[in-house]
C-alpha positions, 0 to 999 in steps of 0.5 A: 500500500502507498499511503498518505501521498497527495496525488490528485484525481487528475493523476489517477484518471491518467492511470486509468487512461493507460499511462502505466509506462509503456505496456503493449497494446495487447496487454492494455486494450483487449476486452475481457471475455465473458468466460475467461480464456487465453487472450493477449495479456491474460494467460491461463495457467491452471484449469479447474479440476473435478470437484467432489459431488456437491451437496444440495443447495439447501445444505450448503454452508451459509456465509456465516459458516463459510467465514468460520472456515478461515484458518488462522494457522493457514493464514500464518503459514502463507505469511511466513512463506511470502516473507521468506523470499526476502523481498517481493519488490518487483525489482528483486529476485524474491518477487519471482519466488513469491509469484511461483509460490502463489501459482503453486498454492492455487494450482494445488486447489484446482482453481482457474487461474489467469495471468494478467501481464503488463509492463511499467517503465520496462518492469514486467508485472504479473497479476493473477486472476482466479475465477470462482464460478457458480457450480450449478448454473452460469453466473448472473451478471455482476461479478464480485472482485476481492483483491489484494496486492502481493508486491512489497517495498521498503523505500523508507529504509536507510540506503534503500536499494530495491534490487537487494534491500529486504522488503518482507512486506508482512503487514503490507500486504502479506496479510491481504495476500494470505487472506486471498489464498484462504478465500480460494481454498474455501470458495473452490470447495463451496461453489454450489450456493453462488449465483455470481462469479467471484474473481480473486485478484492478486495484483502486482505493482501496487507499490508503484502506484497501482500499476497492475490494477490500473492497467487492468481496469483499462482493459475492461469492456463497458458496461463494466462486468464488476458490480463490486470490488473489495480490496483488503490491504494492510490489516494486521497491525494495531496494538490498541484496538480492532480498528479498520478504515473503510475507504470508498470512492464516489457516490457509486461506492456508497451502497457497497460501503454500507453493505460492508458495515452491515455485514460487520454487524450481521455476522458479529465480526467485531471490528470497532471502530469501522471508520468510513473515509471518502477517498474521491480526491485520490490521496489514498493509493490502493488497488480499489482506486482505479475501479472506484474512480472509473465508476465501479462500486469499490471499497478498501479495508485498511488499518489506518489512513490519515493522522494517528489518533486514540485508536491507532498509534502509527506503524513505524515498520510500514515500508521498511525492512522491519515489516516482518511477521513478528510485527504483525501485532494484531492477529485477531484484527487480521482474522476479523478483516479476512472474515468481513471481506469474505462475508461481504463478498458472499452476501453479494455473490449469493444474491439472486 
């Protein structure tokens, strides 16, 4: 996550217009097909495997039951693996190792994976899109995206060199990436109650000002296929309270903002305070921003934006070599954030 930077709306809309370095036209202009197949910029890297015989719809687990399947031990295992590569900075050799780990884990789940590739200032970026479709019928219009960025950076460390300096990125954003892997595991085994497609997006290049998600948005056909985008980014640090900020973009995101708040109450998840913050001016740089400012309902869950207050003490490990698993200080908040994100997505993806 890049935070607290005074970047105007004009800059964000330039990104949406395709000013992400010099990607190839195939990467940025090919419309996304209704059913994912191999297209320029998108490469299928795994196919869905046979699933066990589904339970009848009536016996499928509810959203409340499914969010309880999120396993804190698995979250931690993924966090340790993602930080063990030293750095996931796109200019560091560890980035390729992290990408390989994601593909290995997702491939073992038998989910459908596509690679979305683009280039920024000569740096190749690769985002992964995992499609979870309803089991018994074609998905109805209005796809749901849950996204997180897997790249990291430590540009606040002394003598920072992106090619060699450690950037473990445990909180930012190993926490969100690990949650996406758990969603893939759970959703791939529980598709029968879905009515809408869910896309899990592991975005690359967020630390370069969302160059993966920003480029991806420019490829989407209109009307946009996504009815909701939920971004989980940096949700494991707060030694004071179980607080999250709920970032929303334009009036078109207000309804989704309210759905998140309602899910926090309905499922007694217990995030408090859940502080809604409007981000229409572009000062908050998150992967939700390109979607929200393009007009799609989009929100982001993040531990804090803006000045510190009585519910947040500040995070000195952010963007440094010290953003390690040991400094993910509030594992309870991390689990709550993972549950709230999935619960909101399931509420939307199981509606008629």
